[in-house]
C-alpha positions in Angstrom: 82.4 18.1 -82.9 84.4 15.4 -84.6 85.6 16.5 -88.1 87.5 14.9 -90.9 89.1 17.0 -93.7 90.2 15.0 -96.7 93.0 16.9 -98.5 95.8 18.9 -97.0 96.2 21.5 -99.7 95.7 25.1 -99.2 91.9 24.9 -98.5 91.9 21.7 -96.5 94.8 22.6 -94.3 93.5 26.0 -93.4 90.0 24.7 -92.8 91.0 21.8 -90.7 93.4 23.9 -88.6 90.8 26.6 -88.0 88.1 24.1 -87.0 90.6 22.7 -84.5 91.4 26.2 -83.2 87.7 26.6 -82.3 87.8 23.4 -80.1 86.8 20.7 -82.5 88.5 17.3 -82.8 90.0 17.2 -86.3 91.8 14.7 -88.4 93.2 15.8 -91.8 93.7 13.0 -94.4 96.0 13.0 -97.4 97.4 10.2 -99.6 100.9 11.9 -99.6 102.7 10.1 -96.8 105.7 12.5 -97.0 103.4 15.5 -96.6 101.6 14.0 -93.6 104.8 13.1 -91.9 106.1 16.6 -92.4 102.9 18.1 -90.9 103.1 15.8 -87.9 106.6 17.3 -87.3 105.4 20.8 -87.7 106.7 21.5 -91.2 104.0 23.2 -93.3 104.2 22.8 -97.1 102.7 26.2 -97.9 103.3 29.7 -96.7 100.3 31.4 -95.1 100.8 34.0 -92.3 99.9 32.5 -89.0 99.2 29.0 -90.2 102.3 27.3 -88.9 101.8 28.6 -85.4 98.1 27.5 -85.3 99.0 24.0 -86.6 101.7 23.5 -83.9 99.5 24.7 -81.1 96.5 22.5 -82.0 98.7 19.4 -82.6 100.3 19.9 -79.2 96.9 20.3 -77.6 95.6 17.2 -79.2 92.8 18.7 -81.3 94.5 18.3 -84.7 96.0 15.1 -86.2 97.2 14.0 -89.6 96.8 10.6 -91.2 96.9 8.7 -94.5 94.2 6.3 -93.3 90.8 7.3 -94.8 88.9 4.8 -92.7 90.3 6.2 -89.5 89.3 9.7 -90.5 85.8 8.9 -91.7 84.9 6.7 -88.8 86.2 9.3 -86.4 84.0 12.1 -87.7 80.4 13.2 -87.9 81.3 15.7 -90.6 83.6 14.8 -93.5 84.9 17.6 -95.7 86.1 17.0 -99.2 88.9 19.5 -99.8 90.9 18.0 -102.6 92.2 19.8 -105.7 90.1 20.3 -108.8 92.7 21.4 -111.4 91.8 23.0 -114.7 91.6 20.8 -117.7 92.7 22.0 -121.2 89.1 22.8 -122.2 88.6 25.0 -119.1 86.6 22.4 -117.2 87.5 21.2 -113.7 89.2 17.8 -113.3 87.1 16.0 -110.7 89.1 12.8 -110.6 90.2 13.4 -107.0 86.7 14.3 -105.9 85.3 11.1 -107.4 87.9 9.0 -105.8 87.4 10.5 -102.3 83.6 10.2 -102.6 84.0 6.5 -103.4 86.4 5.9 -100.5 84.3 7.9 -98.0 81.2 5.8 -98.9 83.2 2.5 -98.5 84.5 3.6 -95.1 81.2 4.9 -93.6 79.9 3.0 -90.5 76.9 5.3 -89.9 75.3 8.6 -90.7 77.6 11.3 -92.0 77.4 14.8 -93.3 79.6 15.0 -96.4 80.6 18.6 -97.0 82.1 19.6 -100.4 84.7 22.3 -99.7 86.6 22.0 -103.0 85.6 24.5 -105.7 83.5 22.3 -108.0 81.3 22.9 -111.1 77.6 23.5 -110.5 75.9 20.1 -110.1 78.8 18.3 -108.6 76.8 17.6 -105.4 74.6 15.3 -107.4 77.6 13.4 -108.7 79.1 13.0 -105.2 75.7 11.9 -103.8 75.4 9.2 -106.5 78.9 7.9 -105.9 78.6 7.7 -102.2 75.1 6.1 -102.5 76.6 3.3 -104.7 79.3 2.6 -102.0 77.3 2.6 -98.7 74.1 1.4 -97.1 74.3 4.1 -94.5 72.4 7.4 -94.5 74.2 10.6 -95.4 73.6 14.1 -96.5 75.6 16.2 -99.0 76.4 19.9 -98.1 78.0 22.4 -100.5 80.2 24.8 -98.6 82.4 26.9 -100.9 85.4 28.7 -99.4 86.1 32.4 -99.7 89.6 32.7 -98.3 92.1 35.1 -99.8 95.7 33.8 -99.9 97.8 35.8 -97.6 94.8 36.5 -95.3 93.2 33.0 -95.1 93.3 32.5 -91.4 91.5 35.8 -90.7 89.0 35.2 -93.5 88.2 31.8 -92.1 88.0 32.9 -88.4 86.1 36.1 -89.2 84.2 35.5 -92.4 82.0 38.0 -94.3 79.4 35.2 -94.6 79.2 31.4 -94.6 77.4 29.7 -97.5 75.8 26.4 -96.8 74.0 24.5 -99.6 71.9 21.5 -98.5 68.6 19.7 -99.1 68.2 18.5 -95.5 67.5 20.7 -92.5 69.4 18.4 -90.1 72.6 18.6 -92.1 72.3 22.3 -92.5 72.0 22.7 -88.7 75.0 20.6 -88.0 77.2 22.6 -90.4 75.7 25.8 -89.1 76.6 24.8 -85.5 80.2 24.0 -86.7 80.6 27.5 -88.1 78.8 29.4 -85.3 81.9 30.2 -83.3 83.3 32.1 -86.3 80.1 34.2 -86.8 79.5 35.6 -83.3 80.2 39.1 -84.7 77.1 38.9 -86.8 78.3 37.4 -90.1 75.4 35.5 -91.6 75.3 31.8 -92.3 73.3 31.6 -95.5 71.3 28.4 -96.0 70.4 27.6 -99.6 70.2 24.8 -102.1 73.3 23.0 -103.2 73.4 24.3 -106.8 73.0 27.9 -105.6 75.9 27.5 -103.2 78.1 26.1 -105.9 77.2 28.9 -108.2 77.8 31.5 -105.5 81.5 30.7 -105.4 82.0 31.1 -109.2 79.8 34.2 -109.4 81.7 35.9 -106.6 85.2 35.2 -108.0 84.2 36.0 -111.6 82.7 39.3 -110.5 86.0 40.2 -108.7 88.0 39.1 -111.7 85.8 41.3 -113.9 86.6 44.3 -111.8 90.3 43.7 -112.1 90.2 43.3 -115.9 88.0 46.3 -116.2 90.3 48.6 -114.3 93.3 47.3 -116.2 91.7 48.1 -119.5 90.8 51.6 -118.1 94.4 51.9 -117.0 95.7 51.1 -120.5 93.3 53.7 -121.9 94.5 56.2 -119.3 98.0 55.8 -120.7 96.8 56.4 -124.2 94.9 59.6 -123.4 97.1 61.1 -120.7 95.0 60.3 -117.7 96.1 58.9 -114.4 94.5 55.7 -113.2 95.2 56.6 -109.5 93.0 59.6 -109.8 90.3 57.7 -111.8 90.3 54.9 -109.2 89.5 57.4 -106.5 86.8 59.1 -108.5 85.1 55.8 -109.3 85.7 54.0 -106.0 84.3 56.8 -103.8 80.9 56.0 -105.3 79.2 54.0 -102.6 77.6 51.8 -105.2 81.0 50.7 -106.4 83.7 50.9 -103.6 87.5 50.8 -103.9 88.1 47.1 -103.6 89.7 45.2 -106.6 90.2 48.4 -108.6 93.9 48.4 -108.5 95.6 48.5 -111.9 98.5 46.1 -112.5 99.6 43.0 -114.3 96.3 41.1 -114.0 95.2 38.4 -111.6 96.8 35.0 -111.0 96.7 32.3 -108.4 94.6 29.1 -108.1 91.1 30.7 -108.0 90.3 33.5 -110.4 91.8 32.1 -113.6 90.4 28.6 -113.0 87.0 29.8 -111.8 86.4 32.2 -114.7 87.3 29.5 -117.2 85.2 26.9 -115.4 82.0 29.1 -115.4 82.6 29.8 -119.1 82.8 26.1 -119.7 79.7 25.4 -117.7 77.8 28.1 -119.7 79.0 26.5 -123.0 77.7 23.1 -121.8 74.3 24.6 -121.1 74.1 26.3 -124.5 75.0 29.8 -123.3 77.8 32.1 -124.5 79.3 33.9 -121.5 81.0 36.6 -123.7 81.6 39.0 -120.8 83.8 36.5 -118.9 85.6 35.4 -122.1 86.6 39.1 -122.5 87.6 39.2 -118.8 89.9 36.2 -119.4 91.4 37.5 -122.6 92.0 41.0 -121.1 93.8 39.4 -118.2 96.1 37.4 -120.5 97.0 40.5 -122.4 97.6 42.5 -119.3 100.3 40.0 -118.1 102.3 40.9 -121.3 102.1 44.6 -120.5 105.3 45.0 -118.6 107.4 43.1 -121.1 106.0 45.4 -123.9 107.1 48.4 -122.0 110.6 46.9 -121.5 110.9 46.0 -125.1 109.8 49.4 -126.2 112.2 51.3 -123.9 115.2 49.3 -125.2 114.0 49.6 -128.8 113.7 45.8 -129.1 117.4 45.3 -128.3 117.3 43.0 -125.3 119.9 40.3 -126.0 122.7 40.4 -123.5 120.9 42.7 -121.0 120.4 41.9 -117.4 117.1 42.5 -115.5 116.4 42.4 -111.8 112.9 41.2 -110.9 111.3 42.0 -107.5 108.3 39.8 -106.7 107.5 36.3 -108.1 104.3 35.2 -106.2 101.0 36.2 -107.9 100.3 38.4 -104.8 102.1 39.3 -101.6 101.9 37.2 -98.4 102.0 33.9 -100.3 104.5 31.7 -102.1 101.9 30.8 -104.7 103.1 31.3 -108.3 100.3 29.6 -110.1 99.5 31.8 -113.1 101.7 34.6 -111.7 102.5 37.4 -114.1 106.2 37.1 -113.2 106.4 33.8 -115.0 105.5 35.1 -118.4 107.7 38.2 -118.0 110.7 36.1 -117.0 110.1 33.6 -119.9 110.0 36.4 -122.4 113.2 38.0 -121.1 115.0 34.6 -121.2 113.7 33.9 -124.8 115.2 37.3 -125.8 118.6 36.3 -124.5 118.5 38.2 -121.2 120.0 37.4 -117.8 117.4 37.5 -115.0 118.1 38.0 -111.3 115.1 37.6 -109.0 114.1 38.2 -105.4 110.9 37.3 -103.5 110.4 37.1 -99.8 108.6 33.7 -99.9 108.4 32.3 -103.4 112.1 31.5 -104.2 111.8 27.8 -103.7 108.7 27.6 -105.8 110.4 29.6 -108.6 113.4 27.3 -108.6 111.1 24.4 -109.4 109.8 26.4 -112.4 113.0 28.0 -113.8 115.8 25.8 -112.4 119.2 27.3 -113.1 118.0 29.5 -116.0 117.8 32.4 -113.6 119.7 33.4 -110.4 118.0 33.7 -107.0 118.9 36.3 -104.4 117.9 36.3 -100.8 118.4 40.1 -100.5 116.4 42.3 -102.8 119.3 44.7 -103.6 121.6 41.8 -104.7 119.2 41.2 -107.6 119.9 44.7 -108.9 123.7 44.6 -109.1 124.8 45.4 -112.6 121.2 45.1 -113.9 120.0 47.2 -116.8 116.7 47.8 -115.1 114.3 46.7 -112.3 110.9 45.1 -113.0 108.4 44.9 -110.1 105.8 42.1 -110.4 104.5 41.7 -106.8 103.5 44.5 -104.3 105.2 43.1 -101.2 105.2 45.8 -98.4 109.0 45.6 -98.1 109.3 47.0 -101.6 107.4 50.1 -100.9 110.1 52.1 -99.1 113.5 51.0 -100.6 116.7 53.0 -100.4 116.3 54.7 -103.7 119.9 56.1 -103.6 121.2 52.5 -103.3 118.8 51.3 -105.9 119.9 53.9 -108.4 123.6 53.2 -107.7 123.2 49.4 -108.2 121.5 49.7 -111.6 123.5 50.3 -114.8 121.0 53.0 -115.5 118.2 54.1 -113.3 115.2 52.5 -115.1 112.3 50.9 -113.3 109.3 49.1 -114.8 106.6 49.0 -112.0 103.8 46.5 -112.7 102.2 47.3 -109.3 102.3 51.1 -109.1 104.3 51.2 -105.9 105.7 54.6 -106.3 104.7 58.1 -107.4 105.9 58.9 -110.9 106.7 62.6 -110.1 108.9 61.6 -107.2 110.7 58.9 -109.2 111.4 61.5 -111.8 112.8 63.9 -109.2 115.1 61.2 -107.9 116.5 60.7 -111.4 114.7 57.5 -112.5 113.1 56.6 -115.7 109.9 55.1 -114.4 107.2 53.2 -116.2 104.1 52.2 -114.2 100.7 50.9 -115.3 98.0 53.5 -116.2 100.0 56.4 -114.8 102.3 58.9 -116.4 105.7 57.5 -117.3 108.8 59.5 -116.6 111.8 59.3 -118.9 114.9 60.8 -117.2 117.5 62.4 -119.4 120.9 61.7 -118.0 
């Protein structure tokens, strides 16, 4: 099938590449000429495991191309995906400027029937807006399909190629069948392709992400209560998660959620509820809890040093909002580092993938270290903000020797408190017993 994907951000690039991988003829369109030229040369602007290899293979085999020419892309394809960004506005709503512009250009470029698929995360009802814009700019027939994405950063390729389900919102059976056929190679293992109305498809995306965000905020509040009453969130999580009605997923205590999806989607659905005269108090509390949780680690640091932080040096392991990505959007590490800097601290950081992104945020206000241990030399303490696998089994003797004093603030609960105490560390996790070592 001939496919056009408009937008080479995270969603569009992964979707276009995976469609090409299943044998389709795909053109990805973007207005950024530098990005398109880089992609043609095999340079990928984001880090996602496996993506670079898939892009190179499909470009070499002629199934995947990149262009800035909208007309070429639209006239090439039967199915046109809109996968541009919908950034959050100050009031929590989604900025649909790019979606509107693409809809207008697609309509102007059409030379026959097209299936227009909205892949971007958009507020409920956006399909009607897109339909109206395209209708004003073309005399050709078309159908609008709402097809939200459910990819996890760090596992996007696997999520796309082996989905739990595919959600297709449409009002026309023909369009639904075309999109269903496009996704069928990914669903041979039995994953359902759910056909529904457009509004329900749009709502499904927000409901799913908001429910997952709710689990995270809930377990973090429980973790904070565990600290107050002397319980251990690791044991509580097992006791709760073993209930088949609940499960273990998204019940890890930590520094809260970040990234491009959960914060934006929670706030967007709150905004949509307000517009419709409803008060989504539960999700407001989820958002507020998450904001508070991001401050948790700095509070522990400040408390340990009795508020005297000026002149101290801190090593920070992990900058991305989660492992296996370089995405730092709303990452807890940002707030922690800014707090340390505002209190006169020196900050030394390491992350396996997010160093270049961090440099765009912090510039020369912090120092960047390609090796994790280099970020610890002469530091007063280590703070862990991202649970990269390579952090799970460090050389603790080396770690202890590099730090001025063996103090670790673990925002991701990587290590066992009792073992850290036995090795001579003062250790402060989230929702688990702290250990204060007396030298």
